[in-house]
N, C-alpha and C positions, 0 to 999 in steps of 0.2 A: 643689146643692152637689156638686162632684166630689171625688175622693179627695185631690187636691192641696190644695184649699181646706180639707178636713177635717183634713188633716195640719198645715197652717199654724195652724188654730184650736186644735188640741190642743197644739201647740208653744207658742203664746202663752199658753194657760191654764196649762200647766205652768210656764212662765217666771214668770207672775204669781204662782202659788202659792209658788214658790221665793223670789221677792223679798219677797212678803208674809210668809212664814215667817221670813225673815231679820229683817225689821223687828220682828216680834213678839218674837223671841228676843233681839235686841240692844237693844230699847228697853223692856224690862220695868220699868226704874226710872223712865223719863221718858216717860209716855204722850203728853203734848202734843207733844213733839218727834217721836215716832213717827208720830202722826197727821198732822203737818205734812209729813213726808217721804213718807208713804204717799199723801197727796193730790197731791204733786208727781209721784210716779211714776204715779199714776192719770191725771193730765193728759198725761204723756208717752205712755203707752199709748194713750189716746184720740186723741192727735194722730197717732200712728203708724197707728192703724186708719183714721182719716179720710184720711190721705195715701194709704194703699193703696187705699181705696175710691174715691178721687177721682183716682187716677193717670192714668186714661185721659183725663179732662178736662184735667188739668194738663199732660200731655205734649203734647196737641194745641195748647195755647197757647204752649208753650216751643219746640216744634220749628221749625226754620227753614223759611221758605216761599219759593217762587219769586217773583221780581220781574221786571218788564219794564223794561229800561233805556231811555234816551231814543232810542237808535237802533233799538229794537224787538227787541233781543236778550233772550231769556228767560234769566235767571240763576238757577240752582238751587244753593243751598248743600248741601254734603254733610251728611247727617243724623248724629245721634250713633251710629247703628249702622254707619256707614261707607258706606251706600247713598245714592243720590239718589232722592228721593220727589217725585212730581208728582201734583197733583189736577187732573184734566181733567173737563170737562163732557162726558159721553157720553150722547147722545140727551136732553140737558137735565138729566141727573142727575150729581152730583159723584161721581167714582170716584177713589180714591187708588191710585196705581200705584207700583211699584218699577221704576226704570229698569234694564233688563237687556239689555245689548248682546249677551249670549249667546243671547237668545231670538230666534227668527226672526220671530215674529208678536206682535201684541197678544194677550195671553192673559187672558181674563176668568175669574175664579172663578165658580162657579155662583151665589153670593150676589150678586156684582156684576152678573152677567148678568140676574138677576131684577130688580134695582134699575133697570136701564136699559130695562126693558120686554121682555126676552126670556124665554121659558119654557123653562128648562133641561130639564124633563122631556119636552118634545116636540121637542127638537132631535135631529138625526141625527148620532150620534157615529161618523162614518165614517173619521176620520183618526186618526193616532197621533203621539205625541211622546215622545222619550226625555228623561227628566228625571233628576235626581240620585236620585230615589226609584224609578226604573224607567220602564217604558213606560206611558203613560196614553192614554186615548181622547180625541179632540177633535172638536168639532162646528164646522164653518166657519159663520160668520155675516157679515152686513154691518151696520155701524153707520151709522145715518142721518147722524149728525154727531158730531164729536169736536173739542172746542175747548180750546185752551191759551192763556189770556189773550185777546188780540185775534185770534189765528189760528184759523180754523175750517176743518176738512176735512170733506168730505161723501162718503158712500158708501164708507166705509173697511172693508177686510177685516180680520177678526179671527177668533179661535177661542175657544170656551168649553171649559175643561178639564173632563173628565168625572170627574177624581179630586178629592181633597181639596186645597184650596189655602188658604193664609193670605194673601189679598190677590191682586191682579192684577198682571200684568207688562206693562211697556211695552217691547216689543222692537223689533227693527230694521224691522219692517213699518211702524212709525210714524216712527221716528227717521230713516229714509232720506228722508223727505219734507222734511227740513231741509237747507239748503245747507251749513251748517257746524255741526259738533258738536265742542266742545272741552271737555276736562277739564283744568283748570289751577288751582293754588292752592286746592284744596278746593271748586271750583265747576264745575258743568256749565253750559256756555253753548250755547244753541241759537239760530241765526239763519237767516232766509230772505232 
């Protein structure tokens, strides 16, 4: 449990104590009504705790997903965070990317690199990249395959970021393989 989780837990406990104390003080004359209200609040708190605990699973089912139209165009709706997200099969493993037209290459986080069969500890971090957080070391790699829907590319160049990243980036090194890239009406459309 990290400091943020402990802070949230302490906040919820204090809130529960305050609400419970209010019930005890206000309901001294009618205990059955106080117990009824307390049980309602307990169910509300349990529901909130369950929603927080299951948010990762819930958000995966609620987030919009890419579709392939009849003409073969990949249509990607804008996510709730304002970004376009794509899950591609990289070397046979699903990797979730943020589409980043400002990134030159496909940039894998160390976690995603390990998931697709690369060993981040044994890569040669001989390159560098300027990011919003400063300069980071990068290791050039070749991906055996990268698939988006029915479209498969082989022997694709990418880099593994030597710094800390929260996900991987799908940069222009991949996007330029498409004949047409359009962003219109809250959708990203890729076609070959």
